[in-house]
FIZALUM-133617 format. One record per residue: residue in one letter; x, y, z of N, C-alpha, C in turn. Coordinates in steps of 0.2 Angstrom, whole numbers, padded with zeros to 4 digits, always signed. Example, Ala and Ser with C-alpha at 12.3 -4.5 7.8 and 13.67 -1.06 7.14 Angstrom:
2
A+0066-0028+0039+0062-0022+0039+0066-0016+0039 S+0064-0011+0035+0068-0005+0036+0064+0000+0039 
This chain:
283
X+0004-0006+0000+0000+0000+0000+0004+0006+0000 X+0001+0012-0002+0005+0018-0002+0000+0023+0003 X+0004+0025+0008+0000+0029+0013+0001+0037+0011 X-0004+0041+0011-0003+0048+0009-0003+0051+0016 X+0003+0054+0018+0005+0058+0024+0003+0065+0023 X+0005+0068+0017+0002+0074+0015+0000+0074+0008 X-0005+0077+0006-0008+0076-0001-0005+0080-0006 X-0002+0086-0004+0001+0090-0010-0005+0095-0012 X-0003+0099-0017-0008+0104-0019-0014+0100-0023 X-0012+0096-0028-0018+0093-0032-0015+0087-0035 X-0016+0081-0032-0013+0075-0034-0019+0070-0036 X-0019+0067-0042-0024+0063-0044-0021+0057-0047 X-0026+0052-0047-0024+0045-0051-0027+0047-0058 X-0022+0045-0063-0024+0046-0070-0021+0040-0074 X-0024+0039-0080-0022+0034-0084-0022+0037-0091 X-0022+0033-0097-0022+0036-0103-0029+0040-0105 X-0034+0038-0101-0040+0042-0102-0047+0038-0103 X-0052+0041-0103-0059+0038-0103-0062+0039-0110 X-0062+0034-0115-0064+0035-0122-0070+0031-0123 X-0074+0034-0128-0080+0031-0130-0086+0034-0127 X-0086+0039-0123-0092+0041-0119-0093+0049-0120 X-0089+0052-0125-0090+0059-0126-0097+0061-0128 X-0100+0056-0132-0107+0057-0134-0112+0058-0128 X-0110+0056-0122-0114+0056-0116-0112+0062-0112 X-0107+0066-0114-0105+0072-0110-0099+0070-0106 X-0096+0064-0106-0091+0062-0102-0084+0064-0105 X-0080+0068-0102-0074+0070-0105-0069+0065-0105 X-0063+0065-0109-0058+0060-0109-0054+0059-0103 X-0053+0065-0099-0049+0065-0093-0042+0062-0095 X-0039+0058-0090-0032+0055-0091-0027+0061-0090 X-0021+0058-0091-0015+0062-0089-0015+0068-0094 X-0012+0074-0091-0012+0080-0095-0006+0080-0100 X+0000+0077-0097+0006+0076-0101+0007+0069-0103 X+0004+0067-0109+0005+0060-0112+0012+0058-0113 X+0016+0063-0115+0023+0061-0117+0027+0059-0110 X+0026+0063-0105+0030+0061-0099+0027+0054-0096 X+0020+0054-0096+0017+0048-0094+0019+0041-0098 X+0020+0042-0104+0022+0036-0108+0029+0034-0107 X+0033+0039-0106+0040+0038-0104+0041+0034-0097 X+0037+0036-0092+0037+0033-0086+0035+0026-0086 X+0029+0025-0089+0026+0018-0090+0030+0014-0094 X+0034+0017-0099+0038+0013-0104+0044+0010-0100 X+0047+0015-0096+0053+0012-0092+0051+0007-0087 X+0045+0007-0084+0043+0002-0079+0040-0004-0083 X+0040-0004-0090+0037-0009-0094+0030-0011-0092 X+0026-0006-0090+0019-0007-0089+0015-0006-0095 X+0009-0009-0095+0004-0009-0100+0003-0001-0102 X+0000+0000-0108-0001+0007-0110-0005+0011-0106 X-0010+0009-0103-0015+0013-0099-0014+0012-0092 X-0009+0010-0089-0008+0009-0082-0009+0015-0078 X-0013+0015-0072-0014+0021-0068-0007+0023-0065 X-0006+0030-0064-0001+0033-0061-0003+0039-0057 X+0001+0042-0053-0001+0048-0050+0001+0054-0054 X-0003+0059-0055-0002+0066-0058-0001+0071-0052 X+0005+0074-0051+0006+0078-0045+0007+0085-0048 X+0003+0090-0046+0003+0096-0048+0006+0101-0044 X+0011+0105-0046+0015+0110-0043+0018+0109-0036 X+0014+0106-0031+0017+0105-0025+0016+0097-0023 X+0021+0093-0022+0020+0086-0021+0018+0084-0014 X+0016+0078-0014+0013+0075-0008+0019+0072-0004 X+0018+0069+0002+0022+0065+0006+0019+0058+0006 X+0023+0053+0004+0020+0046+0003+0025+0041+0006 X+0022+0036+0009+0025+0031+0013+0023+0024+0009 X+0028+0020+0007+0027+0014+0004+0027+0008+0010 X+0022+0004+0009+0022-0001+0014+0024-0008+0012 X+0025-0008+0005+0027-0015+0002+0033-0013-0003 X+0037-0018-0005+0042-0016-0010+0040-0016-0017 X+0043-0011-0021+0041-0011-0028+0046-0007-0031 X+0045-0005-0037+0050-0001-0041+0046+0005-0044 X+0049+0011-0043+0045+0017-0045+0049+0021-0050 X+0046+0026-0054+0049+0030-0059+0045+0037-0059 X+0049+0042-0059+0046+0049-0059+0047+0052-0066 X+0043+0056-0068+0044+0060-0075+0040+0066-0075 X+0041+0070-0080+0037+0077-0080+0041+0082-0077 X+0037+0086-0073+0040+0092-0069+0046+0089-0064 X+0050+0094-0063+0055+0093-0058+0053+0096-0051 X+0051+0092-0046+0049+0094-0040+0054+0092-0034 X+0060+0092-0036+0065+0091-0031+0063+0085-0026 X+0062+0079-0030+0060+0073-0026+0065+0070-0022 X+0064+0067-0016+0068+0064-0012+0065+0057-0009 X+0069+0052-0010+0068+0045-0007+0072+0044-0001 X+0068+0044+0005+0072+0043+0011+0077+0049+0012 X+0075+0055+0010+0079+0061+0011+0085+0061+0006 X+0085+0057+0001+0091+0057-0004+0088+0059-0010 X+0091+0064-0014+0088+0066-0020+0088+0061-0025 X+0082+0061-0029+0082+0056-0035+0080+0060-0041 X+0081+0057-0047+0080+0061-0053+0074+0058-0057 X+0072+0061-0062+0066+0059-0066+0069+0054-0071 X+0064+0049-0073+0066+0044-0079+0071+0040-0077 X+0071+0037-0071+0076+0032-0068+0072+0028-0063 X+0073+0021-0064+0070+0016-0060+0073+0016-0053 X+0069+0016-0048+0072+0015-0041+0068+0010-0037 X+0072+0006-0033+0069+0001-0029+0067+0004-0023 X+0060+0003-0020+0058+0005-0014+0056-0001-0010 X+0058+0000-0003+0056-0005+0002+0051-0003+0006 X+0048-0008+0010+0043-0006+0015+0046-0001+0020 X+0042+0004+0021+0044+0010+0026+0047+0016+0022 X+0049+0015+0016+0052+0020+0012+0047+0026+0011 X+0050+0032+0012+0046+0039+0011+0048+0043+0005 X+0044+0045+0001+0045+0049-0004+0042+0056-0003 X+0046+0061-0004+0044+0068-0002+0046+0072-0009 X+0043+0078-0009+0044+0083-0014+0046+0090-0012 X+0049+0093-0015+0051+0100-0013+0050+0105-0018 X+0055+0109-0019+0054+0115-0024+0052+0113-0031 X+0048+0117-0034+0046+0116-0041+0052+0120-0045 X+0055+0116-0049+0061+0118-0053+0059+0120-0060 X+0056+0115-0063+0054+0115-0070+0047+0112-0071 X+0043+0115-0076+0037+0111-0077+0031+0113-0072 X+0026+0109-0072+0021+0110-0067+0018+0103-0065 X+0018+0098-0069+0015+0092-0067+0020+0086-0067 X+0021+0083-0062+0025+0077-0061+0021+0071-0061 X+0024+0065-0063+0021+0059-0063+0025+0054-0060 X+0021+0050-0055+0024+0045-0051+0021+0038-0053 X+0025+0033-0056+0023+0027-0058+0026+0022-0054 X+0022+0016-0053+0025+0010-0049+0024+0004-0054 X+0029-0001-0053+0028-0007-0057+0021-0010-0056 X+0018-0011-0062+0012-0014-0063+0006-0009-0061 X+0008-0003-0059+0003+0002-0058-0001+0002-0051 X-0005+0007-0050-0010+0007-0044-0016+0003-0045 X-0019+0000-0040-0025-0003-0041-0031+0002-0039 X-0033+0005-0044-0038+0010-0043-0045+0009-0045 X-0050+0013-0043-0057+0012-0045-0057+0013-0052 X-0061+0008-0056-0062+0009-0063-0069+0011-0064 X-0070+0016-0068-0076+0019-0069-0076+0020-0077 X-0081+0017-0081-0081+0018-0088-0074+0016-0091 X-0071+0011-0089-0065+0008-0092-0059+0012-0091 X-0059+0017-0085-0053+0021-0084-0053+0022-0076 X-0047+0023-0074-0045+0024-0067-0045+0032-0066 X-0045+0036-0071-0044+0043-0071-0050+0046-0066 X-0047+0050-0061-0052+0053-0056-0055+0059-0059 X-0062+0059-0059-0065+0065-0062-0072+0065-0058 X-0074+0071-0056-0081+0072-0053-0086+0073-0058 X-0092+0070-0058-0094+0066-0052-0094+0059-0053 X-0090+0057-0058-0090+0049-0060-0086+0045-0054 X-0081+0047-0052-0077+0043-0047-0078+0046-0040 X-0078+0041-0035-0079+0043-0028-0075+0048-0025 X-0068+0048-0027-0063+0052-0025-0061+0057-0031 X-0060+0063-0030-0058+0068-0035-0050+0069-0035 X-0047+0068-0029-0040+0069-0029-0038+0066-0022 X-0031+0065-0021-0029+0062-0015-0030+0067-0009 X-0031+0064-0004-0032+0067+0003-0027+0064+0008 X-0026+0068+0013-0022+0066+0018-0025+0060+0022 X-0021+0054+0023-0024+0048+0026-0026+0043+0021 X-0027+0045+0014-0029+0040+0009-0023+0034+0009 X-0026+0029+0007-0021+0023+0005-0023+0020-0002 X-0017+0020-0006-0018+0017-0012-0015+0010-0013 X-0018+0005-0016-0015-0001-0016-0011-0002-0022 X-0006-0006-0022-0002-0009-0027+0001-0015-0025 X+0002-0019-0030+0005-0026-0029+0013-0026-0027 X+0015-0030-0022+0022-0030-0020+0026-0033-0026 X+0031-0030-0027+0036-0032-0032+0043-0032-0029 X+0046-0038-0029+0052-0039-0026+0058-0039-0031 X+0057-0041-0037+0062-0042-0042+0060-0039-0049 X+0064-0035-0052+0062-0032-0058+0069-0030-0062 X+0070-0033-0067+0076-0032-0071+0074-0028-0078 X+0074-0021-0077+0071-0017-0083+0076-0018-0089 X+0073-0018-0095+0077-0017-0101+0081-0011-0101 X+0078-0005-0099+0082+0001-0099+0080+0004-0092 X+0085+0005-0088+0084+0008-0081+0084+0015-0080 X+0086+0019-0085+0086+0026-0085+0086+0029-0092 X+0082+0034-0093+0082+0038-0099+0084+0045-0098 X+0089+0047-0102+0092+0053-0102+0087+0058-0106 X+0082+0060-0103+0077+0064-0106+0077+0071-0103 X+0079+0076-0106+0079+0083-0104+0073+0087-0107 X+0068+0088-0102+0062+0091-0104+0063+0098-0106 X+0061+0101-0111+0062+0108-0113+0055+0112-0112 X+0053+0112-0105+0047+0116-0103+0047+0123-0104 X+0053+0126-0105+0054+0133-0107+0052+0135-0114 X+0051+0130-0118+0049+0131-0125+0042+0134-0125 X+0041+0139-0129+0035+0143-0129+0030+0142-0135 X+0033+0138-0140+0029+0137-0146+0024+0131-0146 X+0018+0133-0147+0013+0127-0147+0011+0126-0155 X+0012+0120-0157+0010+0118-0164+0003+0117-0164 X-0001+0120-0169-0008+0119-0170-0010+0118-0177 X-0016+0116-0178-0020+0115-0184-0025+0120-0184 X-0028+0121-0190-0034+0125-0191-0040+0122-0188 X-0044+0126-0184-0050+0123-0181-0056+0124-0186 X-0062+0121-0185-0067+0121-0189-0070+0128-0191 X-0069+0133-0187-0071+0140-0188-0065+0145-0189 X-0059+0142-0191-0053+0146-0192-0055+0152-0197 X-0059+0150-0202-0060+0155-0207-0064+0161-0205 X-0067+0161-0199-0070+0167-0196-0065+0173-0194 X-0059+0171-0194-0054+0176-0192-0052+0181-0198 X-0052+0187-0196-0050+0192-0201-0042+0193-0201 X-0040+0197-0206-0033+0198-0206-0029+0200-0200 X-0033+0205-0197-0030+0208-0191-0030+0203-0185 X-0035+0199-0184-0035+0194-0179-0030+0189-0181 X-0029+0187-0187-0024+0182-0189-0017+0184-0187 X-0016+0191-0189-0009+0193-0188-0007+0193-0180 X-0012+0195-0176-0011+0195-0169-0010+0188-0166 X-0014+0183-0169-0014+0177-0166-0007+0173-0167 X-0004+0175-0173+0002+0171-0175+0008+0175-0174 X+0008+0181-0172+0014+0185-0172+0015+0188-0165 X+0010+0187-0160+0011+0190-0153+0012+0184-0148 X+0015+0186-0143+0015+0181-0137+0009+0182-0133 X+0007+0176-0130+0001+0176-0125+0003+0174-0118 X+0000+0176-0113+0002+0175-0106-0004+0171-0103 X-0002+0165-0100-0007+0161-0097-0010+0165-0091 X-0016+0165-0091-0020+0168-0085-0020+0164-0079 X-0023+0167-0074-0023+0163-0067-0028+0157-0068 X-0033+0158-0073-0038+0153-0074-0035+0148-0078 X-0032+0143-0075-0029+0137-0078-0030+0131-0074 X-0032+0126-0077-0033+0119-0073-0034+0113-0078 X-0036+0108-0075-0037+0102-0079-0043+0103-0084 X-0047+0107-0083-0053+0109-0088-0050+0113-0094 X-0047+0118-0092-0045+0123-0098-0040+0128-0095 X-0037+0131-0100-0032+0136-0099-0035+0142-0103 X-0035+0148-0099-0037+0154-0102-0031+0158-0103 X-0031+0163-0108-0025+0167-0110-0027+0174-0108 X-0022+0178-0106-0023+0185-0103-0025+0190-0109 X-0021+0190-0114-0022+0194-0120-0028+0193-0124 X-0031+0198-0126-0037+0197-0130-0036+0198-0137 X-0039+0195-0142-0040+0197-0149-0046+0202-0149 X-0046+0205-0155-0052+0209-0157-0058+0204-0157 X-0063+0206-0153-0069+0202-0153-0073+0201-0159 X-0078+0197-0158-0082+0195-0164-0090+0195-0162 X-0094+0194-0167-0101+0193-0166-0103+0187-0170 X-0099+0183-0171-0101+0176-0175-0104+0172-0170 X-0109+0168-0172-0112+0163-0168-0112+0156-0171 X-0111+0151-0168-0112+0144-0171-0116+0140-0166 X-0119+0135-0169-0122+0130-0165-0118+0126-0161 X-0120+0124-0155-0116+0120-0151-0113+0114-0155 X-0106+0113-0154-0103+0108-0158-0098+0105-0154 X-0095+0099-0156-0091+0095-0152-0084+0098-0151 X-0081+0097-0146-0074+0100-0144-0070+0094-0141 X-0064+0095-0141-0060+0090-0138-0054+0093-0135 X-0050+0089-0131-0044+0092-0128-0039+0095-0133 X-0037+0101-0132-0033+0105-0137-0037+0110-0141 X-0044+0110-0141-0048+0114-0145-0047+0122-0142 X-0046+0126-0146-0045+0133-0144-0051+0137-0146 X-0055+0139-0141-0061+0143-0142-0060+0150-0142 X-0064+0154-0145-0063+0161-0146-0070+0164-0144 X-0070+0168-0139-0076+0171-0136-0078+0177-0140 X-0084+0180-0139-0086+0186-0143-0082+0192-0140 X-0079+0191-0133-0075+0197-0130-0068+0196-0133 X-0066+0191-0136-0059+0191-0139-0055+0186-0134 X-0058+0183-0129-0054+0178-0125-0053+0172-0129 X-0047+0169-0128-0045+0163-0130-0045+0158-0124 X-0048+0152-0125-0049+0147-0120-0047+0140-0123 X-0042+0137-0120-0039+0131-0123-0042+0125-0119 X-0046+0121-0121-0049+0115-0117-0043+0110-0116 X-0044+0107-0110-0039+0102-0108-0042+0096-0107 X-0039+0091-0103-0042+0084-0103-0049+0083-0099 X-0050+0088-0095-0057+0087-0091-0062+0092-0094 X-0060+0095-0100-0064+0100-0103-0071+0097-0105 X-0076+0102-0106-0082+0100-0109-0082+0097-0116 X-0087+0093-0117-0087+0089-0124-0090+0093-0129 X-0094+0098-0128-0097+0102-0133-0096+0110-0131 X-0097+0114-0136-0096+0121-0134-0100+0126-0140 X-0101+0132-0138-0104+0136-0143-0100+0142-0145 X-0093+0142-0143-0089+0147-0146-0085+0144-0152 X-0083+0149-0157-0080+0146-0163-0073+0143-0161 X-0072+0137-0164-0066+0133-0163-0061+0135-0168 X-0056+0140-0166-0052+0142-0171-0046+0138-0172 X-0043+0135-0167-0037+0131-0168-0038+0124-0164 X-0034+0120-0166-0033+0113-0162-0026+0112-0161 X-0024+0111-0155-0017+0109-0153-0015+0102-0155 X-0009+0101-0157-0007+0095-0158-0005+0091-0151 X-0005+0085-0151-0004+0081-0145+0002+0084-0141 X+0008+0085-0145+0014+0087-0141+0013+0094-0138 X+0009+0098-0141+0007+0105-0139+0003+0104-0133 X-0002+0100-0132-0006+0099-0126-0001+0097-0120 X+0003+0092-0122+0008+0090-0117+0012+0096-0114 X+0015+0100-0119+0019+0106-0117+0015+0111-0113 X+0009+0112-0115+0004+0117-0112+0003+0115-0104 X+0002+0108-0104+0001+0105-0097+0006+0106-0092 X+0012+0108-0094+0018+0110-0090+0019+0117-0089 X+0014+0121-0091+0014+0128-0091+0010+0131-0085 X+0012+0136-0082+0008+0139-0076+0007+0146-0077 X+0003+0149-0073+0001+0156-0073+0007+0161-0074 X+0006+0165-0079+0011+0170-0081+0016+0168-0086 X+0016+0161-0088+0021+0158-0093+0019+0161-0100 X+0023+0161-0104+0022+0164-0111+0021+0158-0116 X+0017+0159-0121+0017+0155-0127+0015+0158-0133 X+0017+0155-0139+0015+0157-0145+0012+0151-0149 X+0008+0153-0154+0005+0148-0158+0008+0148-0165 X+0009+0142-0168+0012+0141-0174+0008+0136-0178 X+0006+0137-0184+0002+0133-0188+0006+0127-0190 X+0004+0121-0190+0008+0115-0192+0010+0115-0199 X+0007+0118-0203+0008+0118-0210+0012+0124-0212 X+0014+0129-0208+0018+0135-0209+0025+0133-0210 X+0028+0136-0216+0035+0134-0217+0039+0141-0217 X+0045+0140-0213+0049+0146-0212+0056+0145-0215 
């Protein structure tokens, strides 16, 4: 078992996501940074959609009660195993009684903790991803206990990955959205030549941007959205839907983030900068 001594700011159980239910209004959910998630589960040689912990901004304090092997990825939160610093994308053996703590946030925003064979979590609609109101728990709380199977021996094919995450990168690769052609020349020039700042309104549902485009009076019928959809409000606000975002919306969908752009944006925080670049643009 894994005992939660301190919960951290916002720590959740996530997997690859909940697919096939968007027509019923159920978002995909799942990890915000698929690239870090896949690297962690890959090193642990876990199946593709194995549940792990997504740790946001400030990490928890955790005590392992059974032996296993762990791997961290994503943001650098100054992790320590038994008060000894450990690094991302490296396999570590943990024993009963070992304590994992986190400290200062150095790079990124979201860190991922995987264990060999994953956590035994509540499965709802074929996914362990925590999301209200589907799952009984929305995030980890002090005193929670997570189950995992004890593992005494594991010989990984690759025990460490020299992956340096470039979370300082500001360019998000995008494709044209269904209502892209509603943009006029002035709006287009601003959209692709200016930097935008992430507003304080950012979470697993959506990221809002501080700077506004010139607004519009276009109206569309409620239409399907997905993670990475960039909505354009009449007031000129840009809203980028993320993994827990709604499945439909009535604002023009002017851009669609590529998967790697969603992963990068997931590692951004309030006041970080970004720029959009069309995937078919040649420089």
